[in-house]
Phi, psi and omega in degrees: 000147178298144173283149179247132179222151173299147184292348177272359180297125180300142180303330178298329179288321180293318177299322180300323177300311183286333178302322178296324180288315183295330180299341180269005182293147181229159176199158182283350176229172178294146182209160173243150177242128176248159179116188009272152167271123185257126178238128179251123180251099178294146178289148176292325178250130185297345177279347179264156181285152172279167178235136173243129180244126176248124183242126177251147177234131177253136179229124179269178185293348177265000179090001178288140183234150173212140183242150177221133183247144179239133184250134179233132175264123182258108184278145179299157179276131170278120183307328183287351179268358179290131176254113178278149182292151183269189183301137179238134177243129181211176177288157184301331183258012182278162184294143176258004183291143183302332179291347176258314185274348178121139179237154174299145181226159169227122183053033178089352180262132180292146178263118179300145181200178172144134180291332183293315181256354183048050185304136178230118182234128178059033184061027183243125177249131183233135172204179181209164173221148185245141169243116185266128179237113176300143185261354180203191179291179182299331185297337179259076185299138171087343181281111184219159166246138183238128174264110179259118180262114178267148176219134177239130179241125172277106186295340182275311183267347186068015177285154182229141174228140181233158175207153180244135179233142178250125174254125177244109178249122187219164181270110180243001183252139179286154174300155178250123180266129178290135183289152174217157183287135179288155180222156179238133177229126182249154179276159175290127185295342181265320184259351182054037177236161178227143174297155179308128182239124181267123176293148176298148178294130181260133177234149182211165179218160182217146182284349180239309184276142174292155184303322183299338181263359179282132176261126185254125180227133177253126180226157178173176180291163180303133178087351180229133176229000000 
């Protein structure tokens, strides 16, 4: 009987199933196995499952050949079984792409989607829209909360399932101060004065805020800066 898998099952997972079976093949002489040749047969009615056929061919040292096909039934996705990703927390400059922040899944398998390719799998269309909300004043660049609204459309039944995900991107790293060589300036022992001394230019960088918004302050004990 054909094996049954959800239609979002990656073909690599199906091939892995058959690889275990093929590994047990035997012959009275040495032989090689090629394949699989993968054939996808879409159902004529979108309410029916698709079929995937994997065919392997074995050839022994005498040129004798034998082929074996394995049939997989790909069942449509029940929209209510879609698991939308949960809250994601990341750095202000981290990626907002779903492959980083989380993708909708069915039985643990990600559902391909994207406005660029308008990916359609199992008569299922997935996409999202973002609403960006700054979490503080302009001085904390990049710290935002994003309300990501997911929508899944079953092209066959016209059913719709939605989910909401919160992305919190914030600045958790301190600025980095570029090192500079220390210098010493002494006062005149008679006048207790010192010629004008220019401190070295201090530079710093931050993973979120632009350099122009960084405030540089020098502090230290009396007589030392």
